[in-house]
DRENFI-489138 format. One record per residue (C-alpha): x, y, z; residue number from 1. Coordinates in pm, whole numbers. Layout:
BEGIN
pt X->X&Y->Y&Z->Z&k->NUM
...
//
This chain:
BEGIN
pt X->2133&Y->5054&Z->319&k->1
pt X->2277&Y->4996&Z->-20&k->2
pt X->2062&Y->4661&Z->-32&k->3
pt X->1756&Y->4857&Z->55&k->4
pt X->1838&Y->5117&Z->-199&k->5
pt X->1883&Y->4848&Z->-468&k->6
pt X->1584&Y->4660&Z->-376&k->7
pt X->1351&Y->4958&Z->-408&k->8
pt X->1435&Y->5038&Z->-778&k->9
pt X->1197&Y->4853&Z->-1028&k->10
pt X->1394&Y->4620&Z->-1268&k->11
pt X->1489&Y->4801&Z->-1595&k->12
pt X->1420&Y->4610&Z->-1923&k->13
pt X->1762&Y->4630&Z->-2099&k->14
pt X->1764&Y->4589&Z->-2477&k->15
pt X->2027&Y->4398&Z->-2673&k->16
pt X->2200&Y->4701&Z->-2809&k->17
pt X->2556&Y->4750&Z->-2631&k->18
pt X->2454&Y->4457&Z->-2396&k->19
pt X->2676&Y->4150&Z->-2321&k->20
pt X->2434&Y->3877&Z->-2162&k->21
pt X->2606&Y->3630&Z->-1920&k->22
pt X->2460&Y->3299&Z->-1836&k->23
pt X->2513&Y->3090&Z->-1525&k->24
pt X->2852&Y->2958&Z->-1493&k->25
pt X->2991&Y->3225&Z->-1731&k->26
pt X->3171&Y->3540&Z->-1677&k->27
pt X->3283&Y->3833&Z->-1886&k->28
pt X->3520&Y->4127&Z->-1840&k->29
pt X->3571&Y->4440&Z->-1998&k->30
pt X->3676&Y->4809&Z->-1941&k->31
pt X->3515&Y->5152&Z->-2004&k->32
pt X->3721&Y->5177&Z->-2331&k->33
pt X->3517&Y->4895&Z->-2475&k->34
pt X->3355&Y->5040&Z->-2819&k->35
pt X->3117&Y->4741&Z->-2849&k->36
pt X->2993&Y->4650&Z->-2496&k->37
pt X->2873&Y->4902&Z->-2253&k->38
pt X->2641&Y->4687&Z->-2015&k->39
pt X->2710&Y->4343&Z->-1852&k->40
pt X->2412&Y->4170&Z->-1716&k->41
pt X->2245&Y->3828&Z->-1608&k->42
pt X->1914&Y->3737&Z->-1440&k->43
pt X->1710&Y->3424&Z->-1365&k->44
pt X->1928&Y->3402&Z->-1033&k->45
pt X->1709&Y->3219&Z->-771&k->46
pt X->1942&Y->3045&Z->-534&k->47
pt X->2230&Y->3158&Z->-750&k->48
pt X->2452&Y->3495&Z->-691&k->49
pt X->2545&Y->3752&Z->-947&k->50
pt X->2880&Y->3890&Z->-850&k->51
pt X->3024&Y->4231&Z->-999&k->52
pt X->3396&Y->4297&Z->-939&k->53
pt X->3533&Y->4625&Z->-1046&k->54
pt X->3864&Y->4806&Z->-1006&k->55
pt X->3806&Y->5173&Z->-946&k->56
pt X->4142&Y->5273&Z->-1110&k->57
pt X->4129&Y->5098&Z->-1438&k->58
pt X->3747&Y->5071&Z->-1452&k->59
pt X->3803&Y->4700&Z->-1560&k->60
pt X->3450&Y->4494&Z->-1459&k->61
pt X->3375&Y->4161&Z->-1434&k->62
pt X->3025&Y->4014&Z->-1399&k->63
pt X->2967&Y->3647&Z->-1334&k->64
pt X->2660&Y->3433&Z->-1230&k->65
pt X->2758&Y->3171&Z->-958&k->66
pt X->2582&Y->2875&Z->-862&k->67
pt X->2799&Y->2726&Z->-595&k->68
pt X->2967&Y->2462&Z->-814&k->69
pt X->3331&Y->2563&Z->-721&k->70
pt X->3317&Y->2900&Z->-564&k->71
pt X->3669&Y->2927&Z->-449&k->72
pt X->3821&Y->2858&Z->-781&k->73
pt X->3574&Y->3089&Z->-941&k->74
pt X->3644&Y->3391&Z->-747&k->75
pt X->4023&Y->3322&Z->-794&k->76
pt X->3937&Y->3328&Z->-1176&k->77
pt X->3763&Y->3657&Z->-1168&k->78
pt X->4011&Y->3811&Z->-957&k->79
pt X->4257&Y->3748&Z->-1204&k->80
pt X->4069&Y->3842&Z->-1504&k->81
pt X->4006&Y->4206&Z->-1343&k->82
pt X->4366&Y->4251&Z->-1219&k->83
pt X->4494&Y->4157&Z->-1585&k->84
pt X->4343&Y->4477&Z->-1692&k->85
pt X->4448&Y->4661&Z->-1402&k->86
pt X->4808&Y->4600&Z->-1347&k->87
pt X->4923&Y->4931&Z->-1486&k->88
pt X->4710&Y->5144&Z->-1274&k->89
pt X->4865&Y->5256&Z->-980&k->90
pt X->4542&Y->5410&Z->-800&k->91
pt X->4219&Y->5266&Z->-721&k->92
pt X->4072&Y->4967&Z->-545&k->93
pt X->3894&Y->4637&Z->-608&k->94
pt X->3501&Y->4655&Z->-510&k->95
pt X->3270&Y->4379&Z->-512&k->96
pt X->2906&Y->4365&Z->-530&k->97
pt X->2699&Y->4056&Z->-443&k->98
pt X->2326&Y->4014&Z->-539&k->99
pt X->2087&Y->3718&Z->-546&k->100
pt X->1972&Y->3435&Z->-348&k->101
pt X->1677&Y->3429&Z->-84&k->102
pt X->1579&Y->3252&Z->224&k->103
pt X->1529&Y->2918&Z->35&k->104
pt X->1405&Y->2591&Z->223&k->105
pt X->1735&Y->2415&Z->152&k->106
pt X->1946&Y->2726&Z->258&k->107
pt X->2152&Y->2682&Z->-60&k->108
pt X->2148&Y->3063&Z->-93&k->109
pt X->2278&Y->3096&Z->271&k->110
pt X->2559&Y->2858&Z->187&k->111
pt X->2673&Y->3040&Z->-154&k->112
pt X->2665&Y->3364&Z->18&k->113
pt X->2902&Y->3218&Z->304&k->114
pt X->3130&Y->3070&Z->21&k->115
pt X->3163&Y->3383&Z->-168&k->116
pt X->3267&Y->3575&Z->135&k->117
pt X->3501&Y->3341&Z->236&k->118
pt X->3658&Y->3318&Z->-108&k->119
pt X->3670&Y->3686&Z->-119&k->120
pt X->3817&Y->3700&Z->230&k->121
pt X->4101&Y->3432&Z->131&k->122
pt X->4239&Y->3681&Z->-143&k->123
pt X->4579&Y->3820&Z->-87&k->124
pt X->4443&Y->4176&Z->-219&k->125
pt X->4200&Y->4407&Z->-38&k->126
pt X->3861&Y->4357&Z->-178&k->127
pt X->3617&Y->4611&Z->-54&k->128
pt X->3249&Y->4488&Z->-18&k->129
pt X->3011&Y->4759&Z->-147&k->130
pt X->2685&Y->4599&Z->-230&k->131
pt X->2564&Y->4327&Z->-4&k->132
pt X->2200&Y->4231&Z->-120&k->133
pt X->2195&Y->3858&Z->-94&k->134
pt X->1995&Y->3582&Z->76&k->135
pt X->1794&Y->3722&Z->378&k->136
pt X->1859&Y->4082&Z->242&k->137
pt X->1695&Y->3989&Z->-89&k->138
pt X->1409&Y->3780&Z->35&k->139
pt X->1018&Y->3862&Z->25&k->140
pt X->733&Y->3616&Z->165&k->141
pt X->415&Y->3598&Z->6&k->142
pt X->164&Y->3347&Z->171&k->143
pt X->454&Y->3167&Z->344&k->144
pt X->633&Y->3123&Z->38&k->145
pt X->978&Y->3284&Z->-21&k->146
pt X->1087&Y->3456&Z->-336&k->147
pt X->1404&Y->3666&Z->-433&k->148
pt X->1308&Y->4040&Z->-475&k->149
pt X->1571&Y->4092&Z->-733&k->150
pt X->1651&Y->3819&Z->-982&k->151
pt X->1893&Y->3982&Z->-1233&k->152
pt X->2123&Y->4297&Z->-1250&k->153
pt X->2313&Y->4495&Z->-1500&k->154
pt X->2620&Y->4703&Z->-1448&k->155
pt X->2699&Y->5012&Z->-1672&k->156
pt X->3067&Y->4969&Z->-1776&k->157
pt X->3122&Y->5321&Z->-1852&k->158
pt X->2941&Y->5477&Z->-1546&k->159
pt X->2975&Y->5177&Z->-1291&k->160
pt X->2609&Y->5208&Z->-1209&k->161
pt X->2439&Y->4874&Z->-1094&k->162
pt X->2069&Y->4832&Z->-1132&k->163
pt X->1801&Y->4561&Z->-1118&k->164
pt X->1735&Y->4437&Z->-1458&k->165
pt X->1558&Y->4196&Z->-1693&k->166
pt X->1668&Y->4106&Z->-2039&k->167
pt X->1432&Y->4003&Z->-2330&k->168
pt X->1717&Y->3890&Z->-2541&k->169
pt X->1963&Y->3650&Z->-2376&k->170
pt X->2173&Y->3528&Z->-2685&k->171
pt X->2343&Y->3442&Z->-2893&k->172
pt X->2354&Y->3078&Z->-2878&k->173
pt X->2121&Y->3069&Z->-2574&k->174
pt X->2044&Y->2688&Z->-2590&k->175
pt X->2408&Y->2596&Z->-2664&k->176
pt X->2513&Y->2791&Z->-2376&k->177
pt X->2266&Y->2652&Z->-2125&k->178
pt X->2355&Y->2309&Z->-2263&k->179
pt X->2697&Y->2345&Z->-2164&k->180
pt X->2602&Y->2446&Z->-1816&k->181
pt X->2358&Y->2133&Z->-1773&k->182
pt X->2642&Y->1890&Z->-1869&k->183
pt X->2830&Y->2003&Z->-1588&k->184
pt X->3071&Y->2259&Z->-1723&k->185
pt X->3312&Y->2476&Z->-1512&k->186
pt X->3292&Y->2857&Z->-1505&k->187
pt X->3387&Y->2987&Z->-1856&k->188
pt X->3509&Y->3314&Z->-1985&k->189
pt X->3308&Y->3412&Z->-2277&k->190
pt X->3462&Y->3748&Z->-2390&k->191
pt X->3766&Y->3880&Z->-2533&k->192
pt X->3772&Y->4246&Z->-2437&k->193
pt X->4095&Y->4308&Z->-2656&k->194
pt X->3925&Y->4203&Z->-2977&k->195
pt X->3586&Y->4294&Z->-2858&k->196
pt X->3446&Y->3935&Z->-2951&k->197
pt X->3204&Y->3701&Z->-2785&k->198
pt X->3350&Y->3360&Z->-2802&k->199
pt X->3133&Y->3038&Z->-2759&k->200
pt X->3285&Y->2702&Z->-2726&k->201
pt X->3431&Y->2486&Z->-2843&k->202
pt X->3219&Y->2269&Z->-2602&k->203
pt X->3218&Y->1892&Z->-2579&k->204
pt X->2968&Y->1656&Z->-2401&k->205
pt X->2850&Y->1303&Z->-2436&k->206
pt X->2477&Y->1212&Z->-2480&k->207
pt X->2276&Y->1359&Z->-2181&k->208
pt X->2141&Y->1069&Z->-1962&k->209
pt X->1759&Y->992&Z->-1999&k->210
pt X->1703&Y->1301&Z->-2219&k->211
pt X->1382&Y->1127&Z->-2350&k->212
pt X->1248&Y->1045&Z->-2018&k->213
pt X->1287&Y->1412&Z->-1901&k->214
pt X->1129&Y->1551&Z->-2230&k->215
pt X->846&Y->1314&Z->-2168&k->216
pt X->781&Y->1473&Z->-1816&k->217
pt X->509&Y->1726&Z->-1749&k->218
pt X->597&Y->2085&Z->-1630&k->219
pt X->568&Y->2009&Z->-1264&k->220
pt X->815&Y->1712&Z->-1278&k->221
pt X->1055&Y->1926&Z->-1455&k->222
pt X->1023&Y->2224&Z->-1210&k->223
pt X->1051&Y->1966&Z->-923&k->224
pt X->1359&Y->1778&Z->-1032&k->225
pt X->1557&Y->2020&Z->-1224&k->226
pt X->1538&Y->2339&Z->-1021&k->227
pt X->1705&Y->2405&Z->-674&k->228
pt X->1405&Y->2636&Z->-590&k->229
pt X->1088&Y->2509&Z->-774&k->230
pt X->842&Y->2758&Z->-619&k->231
pt X->1060&Y->3068&Z->-674&k->232
pt X->1154&Y->3012&Z->-1049&k->233
pt X->1059&Y->3269&Z->-1308&k->234
pt X->768&Y->3169&Z->-1547&k->235
pt X->986&Y->3087&Z->-1839&k->236
pt X->1201&Y->2824&Z->-1636&k->237
pt X->1027&Y->2520&Z->-1785&k->238
pt X->1041&Y->2620&Z->-2139&k->239
pt X->1381&Y->2727&Z->-2115&k->240
pt X->1499&Y->2376&Z->-1951&k->241
pt X->1275&Y->2192&Z->-2227&k->242
pt X->1445&Y->2402&Z->-2507&k->243
pt X->1795&Y->2294&Z->-2366&k->244
pt X->1698&Y->1938&Z->-2317&k->245
pt X->1577&Y->1924&Z->-2701&k->246
pt X->1903&Y->2081&Z->-2788&k->247
pt X->2091&Y->1824&Z->-2616&k->248
pt X->1888&Y->1555&Z->-2788&k->249
pt X->1956&Y->1696&Z->-3118&k->250
pt X->2338&Y->1728&Z->-3025&k->251
pt X->2453&Y->1432&Z->-2846&k->252
pt X->2789&Y->1480&Z->-2997&k->253
pt X->2873&Y->1838&Z->-3041&k->254
pt X->3222&Y->1766&Z->-3168&k->255
pt X->3058&Y->1622&Z->-3484&k->256
pt X->2762&Y->1833&Z->-3508&k->257
pt X->2864&Y->2204&Z->-3355&k->258
pt X->3245&Y->2217&Z->-3351&k->259
pt X->3374&Y->1983&Z->-3612&k->260
pt X->3678&Y->2204&Z->-3666&k->261
pt X->3717&Y->2263&Z->-3295&k->262
pt X->3687&Y->2631&Z->-3315&k->263
pt X->3477&Y->2867&Z->-3100&k->264
pt X->3167&Y->3047&Z->-3269&k->265
pt X->3261&Y->3400&Z->-3277&k->266
pt X->3044&Y->3720&Z->-3248&k->267
pt X->3083&Y->4067&Z->-3282&k->268
pt X->2863&Y->4380&Z->-3227&k->269
pt X->2744&Y->4520&Z->-3565&k->270
pt X->2671&Y->4867&Z->-3643&k->271
pt X->2333&Y->4863&Z->-3464&k->272
pt X->2524&Y->4718&Z->-3156&k->273
pt X->2366&Y->4353&Z->-3201&k->274
pt X->2583&Y->4034&Z->-3211&k->275
pt X->2663&Y->3913&Z->-3535&k->276
pt X->2854&Y->3584&Z->-3608&k->277
pt X->3198&Y->3622&Z->-3797&k->278
pt X->3340&Y->3342&Z->-3992&k->279
pt X->3628&Y->3195&Z->-3779&k->280
pt X->3847&Y->3154&Z->-4078&k->281
pt X->3900&Y->3545&Z->-4115&k->282
pt X->4061&Y->3558&Z->-3793&k->283
//
């Protein structure tokens, strides 16, 4: 019923004001007291799943975008991140919302759904499954080709409302963060709710193998080889991958070009509710 209700809502366009956008293999956690961030969101999930874990007592809310790289460790990580904000709260329970995936040919979505259910089931605490809109419950068919119905969601940290969403603005540092994922990064926490700061990096990788070869390929080749579900990707998938590959080509050694002082790039919301970079030496 819950999945049906969620699928029936049109995707809302979420503007950058008050938004913290979470990319693949990132997570962020905050509470209703946050003065900078009121919405957590992520999209472009095809076989990936977006997970929202919330404690009803403290209101602490975590959103993450999982791709099945190390599901058990990722679930433990988001569990402890939400619990760290909820320890002093006597009442309330942990609720989880799972959205994403579809009936893809390789059954990657189904595998990830099973991994997530198992990982939450293994937790010592009770976790209540409130929204389950994944894989076959998020699938539509068009001329024998399967697609996800919902590609992205947002959660309002103040009201706990969850809704289908798209995000025109996926920054800051979109290419840098995507490059981190493409080079095999583990799940990374990008936000410090206590200081209300977005922290990116420091990230380190070596030269990306065959980057020139990939940049020479046409769109069809990139789609076929660098996507888990080529037929179901959103239209901007290839341009996003090209942009990330170009970034990796320009920065083969981020320790020299991006993070010479080994400090994160730090952003805070300004008066307009938009991210603005802060000089790290002021901290």
